[in-house]
MDTraj code that builds the backbone (N, CA, C; nanometers):
import mdtraj as md
import numpy as np

residues = "UNK UNK UNK UNK UNK UNK UNK UNK UNK UNK UNK UNK UNK UNK UNK UNK UNK UNK UNK UNK UNK UNK UNK UNK UNK UNK UNK UNK UNK UNK UNK UNK UNK UNK UNK UNK UNK UNK UNK UNK UNK UNK UNK UNK UNK UNK UNK UNK UNK UNK UNK UNK UNK UNK UNK UNK UNK UNK UNK UNK UNK UNK UNK UNK UNK UNK UNK UNK UNK UNK UNK UNK UNK UNK UNK UNK UNK UNK UNK UNK UNK UNK UNK UNK UNK UNK UNK UNK UNK UNK UNK UNK UNK UNK UNK UNK UNK UNK UNK UNK UNK UNK UNK UNK UNK UNK UNK UNK UNK UNK UNK UNK UNK UNK UNK UNK UNK UNK UNK UNK UNK UNK UNK UNK UNK UNK UNK UNK UNK UNK UNK UNK UNK UNK UNK UNK UNK UNK UNK UNK UNK UNK UNK UNK UNK UNK UNK UNK UNK UNK UNK UNK UNK UNK UNK UNK".split()
xyz = np.array([
    [4.4837, -1.7783, 0.3441],
    [4.3600, -1.7128, 0.3158],
    [4.3880, -1.5650, 0.2930],
    [4.3346, -1.5110, 0.1832],
    [4.3583, -1.3722, 0.1458],
    [4.2438, -1.2855, 0.1979],
    [4.2690, -1.2125, 0.3066],
    [4.1670, -1.1265, 0.3642],
    [4.2012, -0.9831, 0.3273],
    [4.1128, -0.9207, 0.2555],
    [4.1368, -0.7837, 0.2124],
    [4.0356, -0.6907, 0.2775],
    [4.0826, -0.5760, 0.3155],
    [3.9945, -0.4757, 0.3739],
    [3.9022, -0.4201, 0.2662],
    [3.7867, -0.3785, 0.3093],
    [3.6948, -0.3145, 0.2157],
    [3.7606, -0.1888, 0.1610],
    [3.7389, -0.1587, 0.0349],
    [3.8021, -0.0399, -0.0221],
    [3.7499, 0.0865, 0.0461],
    [3.8414, 0.1808, 0.0631],
    [3.8007, 0.3086, 0.1218],
    [3.7205, 0.3870, 0.0196],
    [3.6222, 0.4632, 0.0679],
    [3.5477, 0.5459, -0.0273],
    [3.6404, 0.6532, -0.0837],
    [3.6149, 0.6941, -0.2055],
    [3.7014, 0.7971, -0.2644],
    [3.6908, 0.9275, -0.1859],
    [3.8011, 0.9972, -0.1730],
    [3.8022, 1.1224, -0.0985],
    [3.7662, 1.2410, -0.1867],
    [3.7487, 1.2158, -0.3141],
    [3.7178, 1.3246, -0.4054],
    [3.5689, 1.3281, -0.4417],
    [3.4845, 1.2737, -0.3565],
    [3.3410, 1.2775, -0.3814],
    [3.2967, 1.4232, -0.3857],
    [3.2244, 1.4589, -0.4877],
    [3.1756, 1.5949, -0.5015],
    [3.0506, 1.6111, -0.4146],
    [3.0638, 1.6882, -0.3092],
    [2.9531, 1.7066, -0.2146],
    [2.8334, 1.7695, -0.2836],
    [2.8561, 1.8636, -0.3727],
    [2.7444, 1.9262, -0.4446],
    [2.6665, 1.8223, -0.5239],
    [2.7375, 1.7260, -0.5840],
    [2.6690, 1.6181, -0.6565],
    [2.5851, 1.5331, -0.5611],
    [2.6395, 1.5062, -0.4436],
    [2.5661, 1.4265, -0.3455],
    [2.4400, 1.5002, -0.2980],
    [2.4519, 1.6295, -0.2744],
    [2.3353, 1.7088, -0.2330],
    [2.2318, 1.7095, -0.3457],
    [2.2778, 1.7248, -0.4682],
    [2.1867, 1.7218, -0.5837],
    [2.1145, 1.5873, -0.5918],
    [2.1874, 1.4782, -0.5719],
    [2.1257, 1.3451, -0.5736],
    [2.0235, 1.3293, -0.4609],
    [2.0577, 1.3801, -0.3441],
    [1.9656, 1.3755, -0.2305],
    [1.8378, 1.4516, -0.2630],
    [1.8533, 1.5690, -0.3217],
    [1.7382, 1.6510, -0.3592],
    [1.6520, 1.5796, -0.4634],
    [1.7154, 1.5169, -0.5612],
    [1.6406, 1.4420, -0.6623],
    [1.5628, 1.3262, -0.6004],
    [1.6264, 1.2542, -0.5078],
    [1.5581, 1.1424, -0.4420],
    [1.4379, 1.1918, -0.3615],
    [1.4553, 1.3050, -0.2919],
    [1.3457, 1.3626, -0.2147],
    [1.2296, 1.3993, -0.3068],
    [1.2618, 1.4603, -0.4197],
    [1.1593, 1.4991, -0.5161],
    [1.0859, 1.3757, -0.5699],
    [1.1609, 1.2720, -0.6026],
    [1.0993, 1.1476, -0.6526],
    [1.0077, 1.0856, -0.5472],
    [1.0532, 1.0862, -0.4211],
    [0.9721, 1.0283, -0.3156],
    [0.8429, 1.1080, -0.2977],
    [0.8526, 1.2406, -0.3017],
    [0.7329, 1.3236, -0.2881],
    [0.6355, 1.2991, -0.4024],
    [0.6876, 1.2861, -0.5254],
    [0.5999, 1.2573, -0.6397],
    [0.5317, 1.1225, -0.6229],
    [0.6077, 1.0236, -0.5788],
    [0.5511, 0.8891, -0.5603],
    [0.4457, 0.8895, -0.4500],
    [0.4750, 0.9569, -0.3386],
    [0.3782, 0.9644, -0.2299],
    [0.2533, 1.0413, -0.2716],
    [0.2705, 1.1481, -0.3486],
    [0.1530, 1.2227, -0.3933],
    [0.0672, 1.1356, -0.4845],
    [0.1301, 1.0536, -0.5676],
    [0.0551, 0.9620, -0.6538],
    [-0.0207, 0.8592, -0.5701],
    [0.0470, 0.8029, -0.4695],
    [-0.0194, 0.7041, -0.3831],
    [-0.1393, 0.7637, -0.3095],
    [-0.1305, 0.8924, -0.2749],
    [-0.2411, 0.9591, -0.2058],
    [-0.3473, 1.0123, -0.3010],
    [-0.3163, 1.0104, -0.4302],
    [-0.4112, 1.0631, -0.5272],
    [-0.4177, 1.2151, -0.5244],
    [-0.3038, 1.2788, -0.4962],
    [-0.2982, 1.4245, -0.4951],
    [-0.1944, 1.4710, -0.5961],
    [-0.1948, 1.5997, -0.6209],
    [-0.0852, 1.6565, -0.6983],
    [0.0250, 1.6945, -0.6003],
    [0.1363, 1.7429, -0.6521],
    [0.2499, 1.7756, -0.5657],
    [0.2141, 1.8880, -0.4684],
    [0.1372, 1.9877, -0.5143],
    [0.0962, 2.0965, -0.4242],
    [0.0092, 2.0418, -0.3109],
    [-0.0786, 1.9488, -0.3426],
    [-0.1617, 1.8863, -0.2398],
    [-0.0787, 1.8080, -0.1408],
    [0.0213, 1.7377, -0.1904],
    [0.1089, 1.6638, -0.1002],
    [0.1879, 1.7591, -0.0126],
    [0.2316, 1.8720, -0.0682],
    [0.3038, 1.9724, 0.0099],
    [0.2152, 2.0255, 0.1224],
    [0.0886, 2.0517, 0.0928],
    [-0.0055, 2.0964, 0.1966],
    [-0.0205, 1.9887, 0.3033],
    [-0.0381, 1.8649, 0.2613],
    [-0.0538, 1.7560, 0.3587],
    [0.0702, 1.7425, 0.4461],
    [0.1878, 1.7483, 0.3862],
    [0.3120, 1.7391, 0.4635],
    [0.3203, 1.8509, 0.5659],
    [0.2849, 1.9715, 0.5226],
    [0.2888, 2.0873, 0.6127],
    [0.1888, 2.0693, 0.7276],
    [0.0685, 2.0267, 0.6956],
    [-0.0335, 2.0073, 0.7989],
    [0.0067, 1.8972, 0.8973],
    [0.0642, 1.7914, 0.8461],
    [0.1058, 1.6800, 0.9322],
    [0.2175, 1.7242, 1.0264],
    [0.3099, 1.8050, 0.9752],
    [0.4236, 1.8442, 1.0596],
    [0.3925, 1.9614, 1.1521],
    [0.3007, 2.0502, 1.1127],
    [0.2753, 2.1691, 1.1955],
    [0.1386, 2.1704, 1.2619],
    [0.0471, 2.0878, 1.2150],
    [-0.0878, 2.0870, 1.2715],
    [-0.1812, 2.1781, 1.1932],
    [-0.3046, 2.1883, 1.2399],
    [-0.4051, 2.2692, 1.1690],
    [-0.3576, 2.4127, 1.1492],
    [-0.3940, 2.4685, 1.0350],
    [-0.3529, 2.6050, 1.0030],
    [-0.4570, 2.6697, 0.9129],
    [-0.4402, 2.7971, 0.8877],
    [-0.5370, 2.8709, 0.8057],
    [-0.4997, 2.8624, 0.6580],
    [-0.5974, 2.8851, 0.5710],
    [-0.5666, 2.8879, 0.4275],
    [-0.4626, 2.9945, 0.3919],
    [-0.4670, 3.1094, 0.4580],
    [-0.3692, 3.2144, 0.4307],
    [-0.2280, 3.1691, 0.4657],
    [-0.2137, 3.1016, 0.5798],
    [-0.0821, 3.0508, 0.6184],
    [-0.0346, 2.9448, 0.5197],
    [-0.1262, 2.8615, 0.4703],
    [-0.0887, 2.7613, 0.3704],
    [-0.0452, 2.8281, 0.2401],
    [-0.1150, 2.9332, 0.1997],
    [-0.0777, 3.0055, 0.0773],
    [0.0632, 3.0617, 0.0911],
    [0.0939, 3.1187, 0.2087],
    [0.2289, 3.1699, 0.2325],
    [0.3313, 3.0578, 0.2231],
    [0.2992, 2.9437, 0.2859],
    [0.3912, 2.8290, 0.2835],
    [0.4160, 2.7821, 0.1401],
    [0.3109, 2.7730, 0.0604],
    [0.3232, 2.7254, -0.0773],
    [0.3817, 2.8305, -0.1706],
    [0.3705, 2.9578, -0.1314],
    [0.4172, 3.0649, -0.2183],
    [0.3239, 3.0898, -0.3349],
    [0.1934, 3.0659, -0.3125],
    [0.0939, 3.0880, -0.4175],
    [-0.0188, 3.1747, -0.3607],
    [-0.1068, 3.2191, -0.4472],
    [-0.2169, 3.3052, -0.4049],
    [-0.3165, 3.2271, -0.3185],
    [-0.3973, 3.3009, -0.2446],
    [-0.5014, 3.2341, -0.1641],
    [-0.6049, 3.1688, -0.2555],
    [-0.6294, 3.2273, -0.3722],
    [-0.7245, 3.1662, -0.4664],
    [-0.6727, 3.0311, -0.5161],
    [-0.5438, 3.0254, -0.5496],
    [-0.4855, 2.8985, -0.5939],
    [-0.4843, 2.7976, -0.4792],
    [-0.4589, 2.8456, -0.3576],
    [-0.4601, 2.7575, -0.2401],
    [-0.5990, 2.6987, -0.2202],
    [-0.7017, 2.7804, -0.2412],
    [-0.8395, 2.7326, -0.2282],
    [-0.8660, 2.6166, -0.3230],
    [-0.8140, 2.6254, -0.4451],
    [-0.8317, 2.5155, -0.5406],
    [-0.7637, 2.3874, -0.4914],
    [-0.6430, 2.4018, -0.4370],
    [-0.5710, 2.2854, -0.3817],
    [-0.6527, 2.2259, -0.2669],
    [-0.7056, 2.3117, -0.1802],
    [-0.7848, 2.2638, -0.0661],
    [-0.9126, 2.1960, -0.1109],
    [-0.9778, 2.2475, -0.2151],
    [-1.0978, 2.1811, -0.2688],
    [-1.0648, 2.0387, -0.3133],
    [-0.9520, 2.0237, -0.3839],
    [-0.9125, 1.8901, -0.4319],
    [-0.8814, 1.7971, -0.3142],
    [-0.8111, 1.8481, -0.2126],
    [-0.7784, 1.7650, -0.0962],
    [-0.9029, 1.7248, -0.0197],
    [-0.9955, 1.8163, -0.0069],
    [-1.1207, 1.7856, 0.0643],
    [-1.2027, 1.6825, -0.0133],
    [-1.2108, 1.6992, -0.1448],
    [-1.2853, 1.6039, -0.2289],
    [-1.2230, 1.4646, -0.2230],
    [-1.0905, 1.4587, -0.2066],
    [-1.0204, 1.3291, -0.1989],
    [-1.0244, 1.2704, -0.0579],
    [-1.0837, 1.3432, 0.0374],
    [-1.0956, 1.2914, 0.1732],
    [-0.9709, 1.3040, 0.2581],
    [-0.8886, 1.4060, 0.2319],
    [-0.7640, 1.4215, 0.3065],
    [-0.7677, 1.5296, 0.4145],
    [-0.8593, 1.6273, 0.4007],
    [-0.8630, 1.7382, 0.4967],
    [-1.0063, 1.7687, 0.5377],
    [-1.0159, 1.8426, 0.6475],
    [-1.1446, 1.9008, 0.6852],
    [-1.1236, 2.0491, 0.7085],
    [-1.2297, 2.1256, 0.6912],
    [-1.2266, 2.2690, 0.7181],
    [-1.3156, 2.2938, 0.8383],
    [-1.2603, 2.3623, 0.9359],
    [-1.3348, 2.3877, 1.0598],
    [-1.3222, 2.5343, 1.0977],
    [-1.4233, 2.5859, 1.1656],
    [-1.4155, 2.7219, 1.2184],
    [-1.3255, 2.7218, 1.3406],
    [-1.2460, 2.8277, 1.3539],
    [-1.1576, 2.8443, 1.4695],
    [-1.2426, 2.8478, 1.5963],
    [-1.1943, 2.7845, 1.7033],
    [-1.2711, 2.7727, 1.8279],
    [-1.3037, 2.9077, 1.8917],
    [-1.2111, 3.0037, 1.8851],
    [-1.2344, 3.1327, 1.9503],
    [-1.2622, 3.2466, 1.8532],
    [-1.2336, 3.2277, 1.7249],
    [-1.2583, 3.3304, 1.6243],
    [-1.3312, 3.2659, 1.5079],
    [-1.4635, 3.2705, 1.5131],
    [-1.5470, 3.2041, 1.4132],
    [-1.5271, 3.2545, 1.2712],
    [-1.4604, 3.3691, 1.2546],
    [-1.4326, 3.4200, 1.1196],
    [-1.3182, 3.3452, 1.0538],
    [-1.2326, 3.2851, 1.1362],
    [-1.1142, 3.2145, 1.0835],
    [-1.1477, 3.0691, 1.0538],
    [-1.0899, 3.0206, 0.9478],
    [-1.1073, 2.8820, 0.9062],
    [-0.9769, 2.8075, 0.9326],
    [-0.9874, 2.6880, 0.9865],
    [-0.8692, 2.6039, 1.0075],
    [-0.8774, 2.4828, 0.9163],
    [-0.7658, 2.4487, 0.8581],
    [-0.7549, 2.3297, 0.7741],
    [-0.6848, 2.2238, 0.8572],
    [-0.7466, 2.1071, 0.8666],
    [-0.6946, 1.9987, 0.9491],
    [-0.6811, 1.8725, 0.8630],
    [-0.5683, 1.8021, 0.8730],
    [-0.5566, 1.6754, 0.7989],
    [-0.6419, 1.5684, 0.8664],
    [-0.7066, 1.4859, 0.7876],
    [-0.7859, 1.3769, 0.8452],
    [-0.6924, 1.2657, 0.8919],
    [-0.7265, 1.2062, 1.0037],
    [-0.6394, 1.1055, 1.0656],
    [-0.6109, 0.9881, 0.9719],
    [-0.7076, 0.9491, 0.8914],
    [-0.6841, 0.8365, 0.7994],
    [-0.5726, 0.8690, 0.7003],
    [-0.5681, 0.9935, 0.6539],
    [-0.4628, 1.0338, 0.5606],
    [-0.3282, 1.0448, 0.6314],
    [-0.3295, 1.0965, 0.7545],
    [-0.2054, 1.1059, 0.8320],
    [-0.1482, 0.9666, 0.8528],
    [-0.2329, 0.8711, 0.8888],
    [-0.1871, 0.7329, 0.9099],
    [-0.1341, 0.6721, 0.7808],
    [-0.1997, 0.7018, 0.6705],
    [-0.1575, 0.6470, 0.5416],
    [-0.0181, 0.6985, 0.5036],
    [0.0044, 0.8288, 0.5197],
    [0.1357, 0.8864, 0.4903],
    [0.2395, 0.8284, 0.5852],
    [0.2048, 0.8225, 0.7132],
    [0.2988, 0.7714, 0.8136],
    [0.3407, 0.6283, 0.7832],
    [0.2459, 0.5461, 0.7440],
    [0.2777, 0.4067, 0.7091],
    [0.3751, 0.3990, 0.5922],
    [0.3587, 0.4876, 0.4963],
    [0.4442, 0.4857, 0.3773],
    [0.5862, 0.5317, 0.4073],
    [0.6009, 0.6339, 0.4936],
    [0.7347, 0.6890, 0.5159],
    [0.8041, 0.6341, 0.6400],
    [0.7333, 0.5588, 0.7217],
    [0.7940, 0.5042, 0.8438],
    [0.9205, 0.4218, 0.8157],
    [0.9226, 0.3351, 0.7146],
    [1.0462, 0.2593, 0.6885],
    [1.1646, 0.3500, 0.6534],
    [1.1394, 0.4559, 0.5787],
    [1.2462, 0.5500, 0.5438],
    [1.2987, 0.6200, 0.6693],
    [1.2081, 0.6701, 0.7512],
    [1.2484, 0.7396, 0.8741],
    [1.3282, 0.6454, 0.9638],
    [1.2825, 0.5239, 0.9761],
    [1.3525, 0.4251, 1.0583],
    [1.4934, 0.3988, 1.0043],
    [1.5052, 0.3873, 0.8725],
    [1.6363, 0.3613, 0.8115],
    [1.7318, 0.4789, 0.8341],
    [1.6817, 0.6016, 0.8215],
    [1.7660, 0.7192, 0.8444],
    [1.8081, 0.7255, 0.9915],
    [1.7151, 0.6963, 1.0816],
    [1.7489, 0.6948, 1.2244],
    [1.8550, 0.5900, 1.2541],
    [1.8471, 0.4752, 1.1868],
    [1.9467, 0.3697, 1.2052],
    [2.0835, 0.4173, 1.1600],
    [2.0896, 0.4822, 1.0447],
    [2.2171, 0.5354, 0.9958],
    [2.2705, 0.6392, 1.0947],
    [2.1846, 0.7286, 1.1409],
    [2.2266, 0.8342, 1.2338],
    [2.2765, 0.7764, 1.3658],
    [2.2209, 0.6644, 1.4077],
    [2.2613, 0.6053, 1.5357],
    [2.4043, 0.5520, 1.5336],
    [2.4613, 0.5362, 1.4142],
    [2.5990, 0.4859, 1.4039],
    [2.7022, 0.5982, 1.4140],
    [2.6570, 0.7227, 1.4172],
    [2.7479, 0.8372, 1.4193],
    [2.7883, 0.8720, 1.5617],
    [2.9134, 0.9139, 1.5767],
    [2.9558, 0.9629, 1.7081],
    [2.9199, 1.1122, 1.7183],
    [2.9407, 1.1707, 1.8357],
    [2.9001, 1.3088, 1.8612],
    [2.9667, 1.4074, 1.7644],
    [3.0946, 1.3884, 1.7364],
    [3.1650, 1.4792, 1.6461],
    [3.1098, 1.4698, 1.5040],
    [3.0835, 1.3477, 1.4582],
    [3.0261, 1.3298, 1.3254],
    [2.8880, 1.3956, 1.3170],
    [2.8079, 1.3773, 1.4211],
    [2.6741, 1.4391, 1.4239],
    [2.6847, 1.5909, 1.4139],
    [2.7773, 1.6499, 1.4910],
    [2.7949, 1.7956, 1.4876],
    [2.8355, 1.8418, 1.3481],
    [2.9299, 1.7717, 1.2885],
    [2.9772, 1.8089, 1.1552],
    [2.8635, 1.8012, 1.0537],
    [2.7901, 1.6931, 1.0575],
    [2.6816, 1.6739, 0.9603],
    [2.5688, 1.7732, 0.9835],
    [2.5290, 1.7951, 1.1081],
    [2.4203, 1.8909, 1.1328],
    [2.4634, 2.0328, 1.0963],
    [2.5879, 2.0690, 1.1241],
    [2.6371, 2.2008, 1.0828],
    [2.6321, 2.2148, 0.9308],
    [2.6783, 2.1124, 0.8612],
    [2.6759, 2.1139, 0.7152],
    [2.5331, 2.1259, 0.6638],
    [2.4433, 2.0434, 0.7161],
    [2.3046, 2.0475, 0.6682],
    [2.2381, 2.1806, 0.6998],
    [2.2668, 2.2387, 0.8157],
    [2.2139, 2.3721, 0.8474],
    [2.2592, 2.4737, 0.7424],
    [2.3847, 2.4640, 0.7015],
    [2.4367, 2.5566, 0.6007],
    [2.3739, 2.5323, 0.4632],
    [2.3491, 2.4063, 0.4286],
    [2.2835, 2.3748, 0.3014],
    [2.1397, 2.4277, 0.3032],
    [2.0706, 2.4105, 0.4148],
    [1.9339, 2.4629, 0.4275],
    [1.9351, 2.6146, 0.4109],
    [2.0328, 2.6811, 0.4711],
    [2.0450, 2.8269, 0.4560],
    [2.0695, 2.8636, 0.3096],
    [2.1486, 2.7835, 0.2383],
    [2.1710, 2.8080, 0.0948],
    [2.0398, 2.7988, 0.0177],
    [1.9599, 2.6952, 0.0473],
    [1.8283, 2.6828, -0.0160],
    [1.7451, 2.8069, 0.0127],
    [1.7373, 2.8472, 0.1394],
    [1.6548, 2.9620, 0.1778],
    [1.6969, 3.0885, 0.1040],
    [1.8269, 3.1146, 0.0991],
    [1.8754, 3.2333, 0.0285],
    [1.8413, 3.2268, -0.1204],
    [1.8572, 3.1088, -0.1780],
    [1.8278, 3.0929, -0.3204],
    [1.6788, 3.1118, -0.3478],
    [1.5955, 3.0518, -0.2644],
    [1.4502, 3.0652, -0.2823],
    [1.4096, 3.2123, -0.2726],
    [1.4637, 3.2831, -0.1742],
    [1.4307, 3.4243, -0.1578],
    [1.4801, 3.5080, -0.2762],
    [1.5908, 3.4678, -0.3348],
    [1.6479, 3.5442, -0.4448],
    [1.5916, 3.5112, -0.5813],
    [1.5182, 3.4003, -0.5938],
    [1.4657, 3.3617, -0.7249],
    [1.3707, 3.4689, -0.7771],
    [1.3937, 3.5076, -0.8971],
    [1.3077, 3.6058, -0.9620],
    [1.3382, 3.7496, -0.9254],
    [1.4375, 3.7722, -0.8405],
    [1.4668, 3.9096, -0.7994],
    [1.5718, 3.9749, -0.8898],
    [1.6256, 3.9003, -0.9834],
    [1.7286, 3.9566, -1.0712],
    [1.6736, 3.9845, -1.2080],
])
top = md.Topology()
chain = top.add_chain()
for i, resn in enumerate(residues, 1):
    res = top.add_residue(resn, chain, resSeq=i)
    for name in ("N", "CA", "C"):
        top.add_atom(name, md.element.get_by_symbol(name[0]), res)
traj = md.Trajectory(xyz[None], top)
């Protein structure tokens, strides 16, 4: 009986290509999720931010999106009309407005991405401590590269 080991992965994999592919997949998933929710990409970005950070002000959302407060207001109008958010007065400062994701929308997003999160957690569970450190260090550095690039865009 001829038993052959599985072929080793190539050692010349271009990491930049892999990061680019990862970024493309993330973008595709966000577009697909925004379509399923009936929002545009900016609306999905707001929903993702609200789900991960909790209720926030329109000004904070504008900063997060990198757009004007007027443009943010338009995004919020569309999200509210689609039944994804509510606007509430701040409990201690009635002048401030808080944007809160509606639970039905949070559950809908969670249901869609839960299989992906579970699959990534499964892959991560196979890593030993050294592999985890190496990968998290690498990803931290890639995130820093994104941040520097985003800050530098348009400054030249």
